[in-house]
Steps between C-alpha positions, in 0.01 A plus 500: 500500500461866424146624536386214721442537873706270725197283577501386137826313555331238716746546785408317815638555849771264617329241718555152632835359607716792374290760679479286813871423506620850406231743619699810396557380142166617354567859607857489367375378162213749494745783561737375229214473250317820591349673199604842629882510482515726803355213706771253389838441660738782415786265412559134430704496820191610696298225333770239569516607865121472534506152343783395727308618805176335384657163419684343793811298418429156364642224719789319335453140394818300520 
C-alpha cells in the first residue's frame, strides 16, 4: 500500500518445511519481491532460472 512501510504488510519469513526442504527459496522470493526495483531480478528469465536452481526436480510418480 502506498505510504505504508513494508512491515505493515505483516510479511513473515518463509519457515518450516518449505524453508527446510528448499533452503535457497526464501532468498529467491525476497529478491523477486524486493521493494527497490534495482534489487529485483532484471528479467523474468533471471527469476525463472533462480527458481529452477532453488527447486530441485520433483521425482516422478508413476
